[in-house]
C-alpha positions as CSV (number, residue, x, y, z in Angstrom):
1,X,9.2,1.7,-42.2
2,X,7.6,5.0,-43.0
3,X,8.8,8.4,-41.8
4,X,6.6,11.5,-41.3
5,X,8.9,13.8,-43.3
6,X,9.8,13.0,-46.9
7,X,11.8,14.8,-49.4
8,X,9.8,16.1,-52.3
9,X,11.3,15.3,-55.8
10,X,9.7,17.3,-58.6
11,X,10.3,17.0,-62.4
12,X,9.3,19.9,-64.6
13,X,7.4,18.1,-67.3
14,X,6.1,19.6,-70.5
15,X,4.2,16.8,-72.3
16,X,4.3,13.2,-73.4
17,X,5.7,14.4,-76.8
18,X,8.7,16.0,-75.0
19,X,11.1,13.0,-75.1
20,X,13.6,14.4,-72.7
21,X,10.8,15.1,-70.2
22,X,9.7,11.5,-70.5
23,X,13.2,10.3,-69.9
24,X,13.7,12.5,-66.9
25,X,10.4,11.2,-65.5
26,X,11.5,7.6,-66.1
27,X,14.9,8.2,-64.4
28,X,13.1,9.1,-61.2
29,X,10.4,6.5,-61.4
30,X,13.1,3.8,-62.0
31,X,14.7,4.5,-58.5
32,X,11.4,5.4,-56.7
33,X,10.8,1.9,-55.2
34,X,14.2,2.1,-53.4
35,X,13.3,5.5,-51.8
36,X,9.5,5.5,-51.4
37,X,9.9,5.5,-47.6
38,X,11.6,8.9,-47.6
39,X,10.7,10.4,-51.0
40,X,7.5,11.8,-52.5
41,X,7.6,12.2,-56.3
42,X,5.7,14.8,-58.2
43,X,5.6,15.2,-62.0
44,X,4.9,18.9,-62.5
45,X,3.0,19.4,-65.7
46,X,4.0,22.9,-66.6
47,X,1.3,23.5,-69.1
48,X,-1.7,23.5,-66.9
49,X,-3.3,24.3,-63.6
50,X,-1.4,23.7,-60.4
51,X,1.7,22.6,-62.4
52,X,1.9,25.9,-64.2
53,X,1.7,27.7,-60.9
54,X,4.3,25.5,-59.3
55,X,6.6,26.0,-62.3
56,X,6.2,29.8,-62.0
57,X,7.0,29.6,-58.2
58,X,10.1,27.6,-58.8
59,X,11.2,29.9,-61.6
60,X,10.8,32.9,-59.3
61,X,12.8,31.1,-56.6
62,X,15.7,30.7,-59.1
63,X,15.6,34.1,-60.9
64,X,13.4,36.4,-58.8
65,X,10.3,38.2,-60.0
66,X,12.3,40.6,-62.1
67,X,14.2,37.8,-63.7
68,X,11.0,35.9,-64.6
69,X,8.7,38.8,-65.6
70,X,11.1,41.3,-67.1
71,X,13.9,39.2,-68.4
72,X,11.8,36.2,-69.2
73,X,14.0,33.6,-67.4
74,X,12.3,30.4,-66.4
75,X,13.4,27.1,-64.8
76,X,14.8,24.7,-67.3
77,X,12.6,22.0,-68.8
78,X,13.0,19.3,-68.0
79,X,14.6,19.8,-64.6
80,X,14.7,18.1,-61.3
81,X,14.1,19.8,-58.0
82,X,14.5,18.3,-54.5
83,X,12.7,20.2,-51.7
84,X,12.4,23.2,-54.0
85,X,16.1,23.3,-54.9
86,X,17.3,22.8,-58.5
87,X,19.5,19.7,-58.5
88,X,19.6,18.8,-62.2
89,X,18.8,20.7,-65.4
90,X,19.5,17.6,-67.6
91,X,18.7,13.9,-67.2
92,X,21.1,12.7,-64.5
93,X,22.8,9.3,-64.8
94,X,21.4,6.9,-62.2
95,X,24.5,7.0,-59.9
96,X,24.4,10.8,-59.8
97,X,20.7,10.9,-59.0
98,X,21.1,8.3,-56.3
99,X,24.0,10.2,-54.9
100,X,21.9,13.4,-54.7
101,X,19.0,11.6,-53.0
102,X,21.3,9.9,-50.5
103,X,22.9,13.3,-49.8
104,X,19.4,14.8,-48.9
105,X,18.5,11.7,-46.9
106,X,21.7,12.1,-44.9
107,X,21.4,15.9,-44.5
108,X,17.8,15.7,-43.3
109,X,18.1,12.4,-41.4
110,X,15.2,10.9,-43.4
111,X,16.1,7.3,-42.6
112,X,16.9,5.7,-39.2
């Protein structure tokens, strides 16, 4: 069953040579089949194009423009955002990741 509204899960991803980025990406991809009816996954490549812009937007949402441009604070890499909110700044164990996703599902009534 498909729902119109899905949570958006984003992983800030630097490059294939960034092993912790790869592991964070794999952690989400591993559980994706269980949640594909209510979850959209995006790997945000922070080094180019739209990914760079999205990374900047999320960094500003965390630290404000002054924090980003004057104090040089940015979102952690890798990190995992759900619906634009930082949930994990380190690779979460599967049970914690599933718990966070279930919390969002319940909060936003994404499943019947």
